ROFIMI-947840 format. One record per atom (N, C-alpha, C): residue number from 1; atom name; x, y, z. Coordinates in steps of 0.02 Angstrom, whole numbers, padded with zeros to 5 digits. Layout:
# ROFIMI-947840
{kemar NUM,CA,{X,Y,Z}} ...
This chain:
# ROFIMI-947840
{kemar 1,N,{00920,02344,-00974}} {kemar 1,CA,{00933,02344,-01044}} {kemar 1,C,{00981,02402,-01060}} {kemar 2,N,{01030,02390,-01100}} {kemar 2,CA,{01077,02442,-01120}} {kemar 2,C,{01045,02488,-01171}} {kemar 3,N,{01075,02547,-01179}} {kemar 3,CA,{01050,02592,-01230}} {kemar 3,C,{01073,02568,-01298}} {kemar 4,N,{01036,02587,-01350}} {kemar 4,CA,{01054,02569,-01418}} {kemar 4,C,{01066,02632,-01459}} {kemar 5,N,{01113,02628,-01505}} {kemar 5,CA,{01127,02684,-01550}} {kemar 5,C,{01073,02686,-01604}} {kemar 6,N,{01043,02743,-01612}} {kemar 6,CA,{00993,02752,-01664}} {kemar 6,C,{01022,02795,-01720}} {kemar 7,N,{01005,02777,-01781}} {kemar 7,CA,{01027,02812,-01841}} {kemar 7,C,{00967,02822,-01886}} {kemar 8,N,{00977,02856,-01941}} {kemar 8,CA,{00923,02866,-01990}} {kemar 8,C,{00897,02798,-02014}} {kemar 9,N,{00940,02748,-02016}} {kemar 9,CA,{00921,02682,-02041}} {kemar 9,C,{00876,02643,-01993}} {kemar 10,N,{00886,02651,-01928}} {kemar 10,CA,{00847,02609,-01881}} {kemar 10,C,{00800,02649,-01836}} {kemar 11,N,{00798,02714,-01843}} {kemar 11,CA,{00757,02756,-01798}} {kemar 11,C,{00683,02739,-01805}} {kemar 12,N,{00656,02743,-01865}} {kemar 12,CA,{00584,02733,-01874}} {kemar 12,C,{00562,02663,-01854}} {kemar 13,N,{00599,02613,-01873}} {kemar 13,CA,{00579,02544,-01855}} {kemar 13,C,{00583,02533,-01780}} {kemar 14,N,{00632,02563,-01747}} {kemar 14,CA,{00638,02556,-01674}} {kemar 14,C,{00578,02587,-01640}} {kemar 15,N,{00559,02647,-01661}} {kemar 15,CA,{00503,02683,-01631}} {kemar 15,C,{00437,02646,-01644}} {kemar 16,N,{00428,02621,-01704}} {kemar 16,CA,{00364,02589,-01722}} {kemar 16,C,{00357,02518,-01696}} {kemar 17,N,{00413,02482,-01688}} {kemar 17,CA,{00410,02411,-01670}} {kemar 17,C,{00415,02397,-01595}} {kemar 18,N,{00416,02449,-01555}} {kemar 18,CA,{00422,02441,-01482}} {kemar 18,C,{00368,02482,-01447}} {kemar 19,N,{00347,02458,-01389}} {kemar 19,CA,{00294,02492,-01352}} {kemar 19,C,{00314,02562,-01330}} {kemar 20,N,{00367,02566,-01289}} {kemar 20,CA,{00390,02630,-01264}} {kemar 20,C,{00464,02638,-01283}} {kemar 21,N,{00479,02695,-01313}} {kemar 21,CA,{00548,02710,-01333}} {kemar 21,C,{00565,02780,-01309}} {kemar 22,N,{00620,02786,-01274}} {kemar 22,CA,{00648,02852,-01256}} {kemar 22,C,{00709,02863,-01299}} {kemar 23,N,{00718,02924,-01322}} {kemar 23,CA,{00775,02940,-01365}} {kemar 23,C,{00810,03001,-01336}} {kemar 24,N,{00875,02993,-01327}} {kemar 24,CA,{00919,03047,-01303}} {kemar 24,C,{00960,03072,-01362}} {kemar 25,N,{00950,03135,-01381}} {kemar 25,CA,{00991,03166,-01433}} {kemar 25,C,{01049,03202,-01398}} {kemar 26,N,{01110,03185,-01419}} {kemar 26,CA,{01169,03208,-01382}} {kemar 26,C,{01227,03221,-01431}} {kemar 27,N,{01281,03249,-01404}} {kemar 27,CA,{01343,03256,-01441}} {kemar 27,C,{01401,03251,-01390}} {kemar 28,N,{01457,03227,-01414}} {kemar 28,CA,{01515,03217,-01371}} {kemar 28,C,{01541,03281,-01339}} {kemar 29,N,{01534,03337,-01374}} {kemar 29,CA,{01560,03401,-01349}} {kemar 29,C,{01514,03434,-01298}} {kemar 30,N,{01453,03407,-01289}} {kemar 30,CA,{01401,03438,-01248}} {kemar 30,C,{01409,03417,-01174}} {kemar 31,N,{01427,03464,-01131}} {kemar 31,CA,{01437,03449,-01060}} {kemar 31,C,{01373,03426,-01025}} {kemar 32,N,{01315,03459,-01036}} {kemar 32,CA,{01253,03433,-01005}} {kemar 32,C,{01237,03361,-01029}} {kemar 33,N,{01253,03347,-01092}} {kemar 33,CA,{01242,03279,-01118}} {kemar 33,C,{01285,03229,-01080}} {kemar 34,N,{01346,03247,-01066}} {kemar 34,CA,{01392,03203,-01029}} {kemar 34,C,{01367,03192,-00958}} {kemar 35,N,{01338,03243,-00927}} {kemar 35,CA,{01311,03236,-00860}} {kemar 35,C,{01248,03193,-00859}} {kemar 36,N,{01208,03199,-00913}} {kemar 36,CA,{01145,03162,-00917}} {kemar 36,C,{01156,03088,-00935}} {kemar 37,N,{01208,03073,-00970}} {kemar 37,CA,{01220,03005,-00995}} {kemar 37,C,{01218,02951,-00941}} {kemar 38,N,{01252,02959,-00883}} {kemar 38,CA,{01248,02907,-00832}} {kemar 38,C,{01177,02900,-00801}} {kemar 39,N,{01140,02955,-00798}} {kemar 39,CA,{01072,02953,-00773}} {kemar 39,C,{01029,02911,-00820}} {kemar 40,N,{01038,02923,-00885}} {kemar 40,CA,{01000,02887,-00936}} {kemar 40,C,{01018,02813,-00937}} {kemar 41,N,{01083,02799,-00933}} {kemar 41,CA,{01107,02729,-00932}} {kemar 41,C,{01080,02693,-00870}} {kemar 42,N,{01081,02726,-00813}} {kemar 42,CA,{01055,02696,-00751}} {kemar 42,C,{00981,02678,-00758}} {kemar 43,N,{00943,02724,-00786}} {kemar 43,CA,{00870,02712,-00795}} {kemar 43,C,{00859,02654,-00843}} {kemar 44,N,{00902,02647,-00893}} {kemar 44,CA,{00893,02592,-00941}} {kemar 44,C,{00900,02524,-00906}} {kemar 45,N,{00937,02521,-00853}} {kemar 45,CA,{00945,02459,-00815}} {kemar 45,C,{00886,02444,-00770}} {kemar 46,N,{00847,02494,-00753}} {kemar 46,CA,{00790,02485,-00708}} {kemar 46,C,{00723,02476,-00744}} {kemar 47,N,{00720,02494,-00806}} {kemar 47,CA,{00656,02493,-00843}} {kemar 47,C,{00662,02446,-00902}} {kemar 48,N,{00653,02382,-00889}} {kemar 48,CA,{00662,02330,-00939}} {kemar 48,C,{00613,02335,-00997}} {kemar 49,N,{00554,02364,-00986}} {kemar 49,CA,{00502,02367,-01038}} {kemar 49,C,{00509,02428,-01083}} {kemar 50,N,{00562,02468,-01074}} {kemar 50,CA,{00572,02528,-01113}} {kemar 50,C,{00636,02520,-01155}} {kemar 51,N,{00632,02540,-01218}} {kemar 51,CA,{00692,02542,-01261}} {kemar 51,C,{00723,02611,-01252}} {kemar 52,N,{00786,02612,-01235}} {kemar 52,CA,{00824,02674,-01227}} {kemar 52,C,{00871,02683,-01286}} {kemar 53,N,{00856,02732,-01328}} {kemar 53,CA,{00898,02745,-01386}} {kemar 53,C,{00936,02810,-01378}} {kemar 54,N,{00993,02813,-01414}} {kemar 54,CA,{01033,02874,-01413}} {kemar 54,C,{01050,02893,-01485}} {kemar 55,N,{01042,02957,-01500}} {kemar 55,CA,{01060,02982,-01566}} {kemar 55,C,{01117,03031,-01559}} {kemar 56,N,{01174,03015,-01588}} {kemar 56,CA,{01231,03060,-01589}} {kemar 56,C,{01217,03112,-01643}} {kemar 57,N,{01203,03173,-01623}} {kemar 57,CA,{01183,03224,-01671}} {kemar 57,C,{01238,03242,-01720}} {kemar 58,N,{01300,03229,-01703}} {kemar 58,CA,{01355,03242,-01749}} {kemar 58,C,{01358,03189,-01804}} {kemar 59,N,{01343,03127,-01786}} {kemar 59,CA,{01344,03072,-01835}} {kemar 59,C,{01280,03067,-01874}} {kemar 60,N,{01225,03089,-01846}} {kemar 60,CA,{01159,03083,-01877}} {kemar 60,C,{01130,03152,-01890}} {kemar 61,N,{01167,03193,-01926}} {kemar 61,CA,{01145,03262,-01938}} {kemar 61,C,{01079,03266,-01976}} {kemar 62,N,{01070,03223,-02026}} {kemar 62,CA,{01008,03225,-02065}} {kemar 62,C,{00948,03207,-02022}} {kemar 63,N,{00955,03155,-01981}} {kemar 63,CA,{00901,03135,-01936}} {kemar 63,C,{00885,03190,-01886}} {kemar 64,N,{00937,03219,-01857}} {kemar 64,CA,{00928,03273,-01808}} {kemar 64,C,{00894,03333,-01840}} {kemar 65,N,{00913,03349,-01901}} {kemar 65,CA,{00882,03405,-01936}} {kemar 65,C,{00809,03390,-01953}} {kemar 66,N,{00796,03329,-01975}} {kemar 66,CA,{00727,03310,-01992}} {kemar 66,C,{00681,03313,-01931}} {kemar 67,N,{00708,03299,-01872}} {kemar 67,CA,{00669,03301,-01810}} {kemar 67,C,{00674,03369,-01776}} {kemar 68,N,{00705,03417,-01810}} {kemar 68,CA,{00711,03486,-01786}} {kemar 68,C,{00743,03491,-01717}} {kemar 69,N,{00797,03453,-01706}} {kemar 69,CA,{00834,03457,-01644}} {kemar 69,C,{00876,03520,-01646}} {kemar 70,N,{00862,03567,-01601}} {kemar 70,CA,{00897,03631,-01600}} {kemar 70,C,{00939,03640,-01538}} {kemar 71,N,{00927,03599,-01488}} {kemar 71,CA,{00962,03605,-01424}} {kemar 71,C,{00973,03535,-01396}} {kemar 72,N,{01029,03524,-01366}} {kemar 72,CA,{01043,03458,-01336}} {kemar 72,C,{01066,03466,-01265}} {kemar 73,N,{01052,03416,-01223}} {kemar 73,CA,{01016,03356,-01240}} {kemar 73,C,{00942,03370,-01252}} {kemar 74,N,{00912,03333,-01297}} {kemar 74,CA,{00840,03333,-01307}} {kemar 74,C,{00817,03262,-01295}} {kemar 75,N,{00763,03254,-01258}} {kemar 75,CA,{00734,03189,-01244}} {kemar 75,C,{00667,03185,-01279}} {kemar 76,N,{00657,03130,-01315}} {kemar 76,CA,{00592,03116,-01345}} {kemar 76,C,{00566,03051,-01317}} {kemar 77,N,{00501,03048,-01306}} {kemar 77,CA,{00469,02987,-01283}} {kemar 77,C,{00415,02966,-01333}} {kemar 78,N,{00415,02903,-01351}} {kemar 78,CA,{00366,02875,-01397}} {kemar 78,C,{00329,02818,-01364}} {kemar 79,N,{00264,02814,-01378}} {kemar 79,CA,{00224,02757,-01355}} {kemar 79,C,{00184,02732,-01415}} {kemar 80,N,{00192,02669,-01429}} {kemar 80,CA,{00157,02637,-01485}} {kemar 80,C,{00168,02677,-01550}} {kemar 81,N,{00229,02701,-01559}} {kemar 81,CA,{00247,02737,-01620}} {kemar 81,C,{00227,02810,-01622}} {kemar 82,N,{00197,02835,-01569}} {kemar 82,CA,{00173,02904,-01565}} {kemar 82,C,{00219,02946,-01520}} {kemar 83,N,{00238,03005,-01544}} {kemar 83,CA,{00277,03050,-01502}} {kemar 83,C,{00232,03078,-01447}} {kemar 84,N,{00250,03065,-01384}} {kemar 84,CA,{00209,03087,-01328}} {kemar 84,C,{00247,03135,-01282}} {kemar 85,N,{00312,03143,-01293}} {kemar 85,CA,{00351,03188,-01251}} {kemar 85,C,{00411,03213,-01290}} {kemar 86,N,{00426,03277,-01281}} {kemar 86,CA,{00486,03306,-01312}} {kemar 86,C,{00508,03364,-01268}} {kemar 87,N,{00571,03364,-01247}} {kemar 87,CA,{00596,03418,-01206}} {kemar 87,C,{00671,03425,-01214}} {kemar 88,N,{00694,03486,-01222}} {kemar 88,CA,{00765,03499,-01223}} {kemar 88,C,{00787,03511,-01151}} {kemar 89,N,{00846,03486,-01134}} {kemar 89,CA,{00873,03497,-01067}} {kemar 89,C,{00879,03432,-01028}} {kemar 90,N,{00921,03434,-00979}} {kemar 90,CA,{00934,03376,-00936}} {kemar 90,C,{00875,03361,-00891}} {kemar 91,N,{00867,03297,-00875}} {kemar 91,CA,{00820,03276,-00824}} {kemar 91,C,{00859,03243,-00768}} {kemar 92,N,{00834,03248,-00707}} {kemar 92,CA,{00864,03211,-00652}} {kemar 92,C,{00840,03138,-00656}} {kemar 93,N,{00869,03095,-00617}} {kemar 93,CA,{00847,03025,-00616}} {kemar 93,C,{00775,03019,-00596}} {kemar 94,N,{00754,03057,-00546}} {kemar 94,CA,{00684,03056,-00523}} {kemar 94,C,{00637,03082,-00577}} {kemar 95,N,{00657,03134,-00612}} {kemar 95,CA,{00615,03161,-00665}} {kemar 95,C,{00609,03110,-00722}} {kemar 96,N,{00663,03077,-00738}} {kemar 96,CA,{00662,03027,-00792}} {kemar 96,C,{00617,02968,-00772}} {kemar 97,N,{00623,02945,-00710}} {kemar 97,CA,{00579,02890,-00686}} {kemar 97,C,{00506,02912,-00689}} {kemar 98,N,{00491,02973,-00668}} {kemar 98,CA,{00423,02999,-00669}} {kemar 98,C,{00397,03003,-00741}} {kemar 99,N,{00439,03025,-00787}} {kemar 99,CA,{00420,03029,-00857}} {kemar 99,C,{00401,02959,-00883}} {kemar 100,N,{00442,02910,-00867}} {kemar 100,CA,{00428,02842,-00890}} {kemar 100,C,{00362,02817,-00861}} {kemar 101,N,{00350,02829,-00798}} {kemar 101,CA,{00286,02809,-00767}} {kemar 101,C,{00227,02842,-00802}} {kemar 102,N,{00234,02906,-00819}} {kemar 102,CA,{00180,02942,-00852}} {kemar 102,C,{00167,02914,-00922}} {kemar 103,N,{00220,02898,-00958}} {kemar 103,CA,{00213,02869,-01025}} {kemar 103,C,{00181,02800,-01021}} {kemar 104,N,{00202,02761,-00972}} {kemar 104,CA,{00173,02694,-00963}} {kemar 104,C,{00097,02699,-00949}} {kemar 105,N,{00076,02749,-00911}} {kemar 105,CA,{00006,02756,-00892}} {kemar 105,C,{-00037,02787,-00947}} {kemar 106,N,{-00005,02817,-00996}} {kemar 106,CA,{-00040,02852,-01049}} {kemar 106,C,{-00080,02804,-01093}} {kemar 107,N,{-00143,02820,-01104}} {kemar 107,CA,{-00186,02781,-01149}} {kemar 107,C,{-00185,02815,-01217}} {kemar 108,N,{-00149,02786,-01264}} {kemar 108,CA,{-00140,02816,-01330}} {kemar 108,C,{-00206,02825,-01367}} {kemar 109,N,{-00251,02776,-01363}} {kemar 109,CA,{-00314,02782,-01399}} {kemar 109,C,{-00356,02840,-01373}} {kemar 110,N,{-00356,02851,-01308}} {kemar 110,CA,{-00392,02908,-01279}} {kemar 110,C,{-00361,02973,-01303}} {kemar 111,N,{-00295,02976,-01304}} {kemar 111,CA,{-00261,03037,-01325}} {kemar 111,C,{-00274,03051,-01400}} {kemar 112,N,{-00275,02999,-01441}} {kemar 112,CA,{-00291,03007,-01512}} {kemar 112,C,{-00362,03034,-01521}} {kemar 113,N,{-00409,03007,-01481}} {kemar 113,CA,{-00478,03029,-01485}} {kemar 113,C,{-00484,03103,-01465}} {kemar 114,N,{-00448,03123,-01413}} {kemar 114,CA,{-00448,03193,-01391}} {kemar 114,C,{-00421,03238,-01447}} {kemar 115,N,{-00366,03217,-01476}} {kemar 115,CA,{-00335,03257,-01530}} {kemar 115,C,{-00381,03262,-01590}} {kemar 116,N,{-00415,03208,-01607}} {kemar 116,CA,{-00462,03208,-01663}} {kemar 116,C,{-00521,03255,-01650}} {kemar 117,N,{-00542,03257,-01587}} {kemar 117,CA,{-00597,03301,-01568}} {kemar 117,C,{-00578,03374,-01570}} {kemar 118,N,{-00514,03389,-01560}} {kemar 118,CA,{-00491,03458,-01560}} {kemar 118,C,{-00476,03483,-01631}} {kemar 119,N,{-00466,03436,-01677}} {kemar 119,CA,{-00447,03455,-01745}} {kemar 119,C,{-00505,03481,-01785}} 
C-alpha cells in the first residue's frame, strides 16, 4: 500500500477508521526525513494491513502544532484510534518492522484497563 498524505481535514478520520495507522511527520528541507522516506515507503509495501500516512509539517502547521511536533521526523503509531507510539528521529527498516509487529500484538483493551487502574 502506498503512503497517503494526511492533513487537518483527514487526520482524525484516518486514525479512527483504520486498525493500525503509522504517521510520519516530515518536511522537504529535513535531511533525516529524506533518508527515512524510502524506508517508510518500502515498509508500506510489505505491511498491507497498516495505513501509512505522511504529514508535511510545512503544509499542515496547525495540525503539527496541535500534536506538539517539535522535531522531525517524528513517527506516531495508532491502534484502534489510540496513540500507542510516538518518537522523534529516524528508524531503520528493521526497527520499523519491529515497531509494526509490536503494535499488531498490542491488546488495546488490556492497555486501557492498565491505564485506568493507574489513574
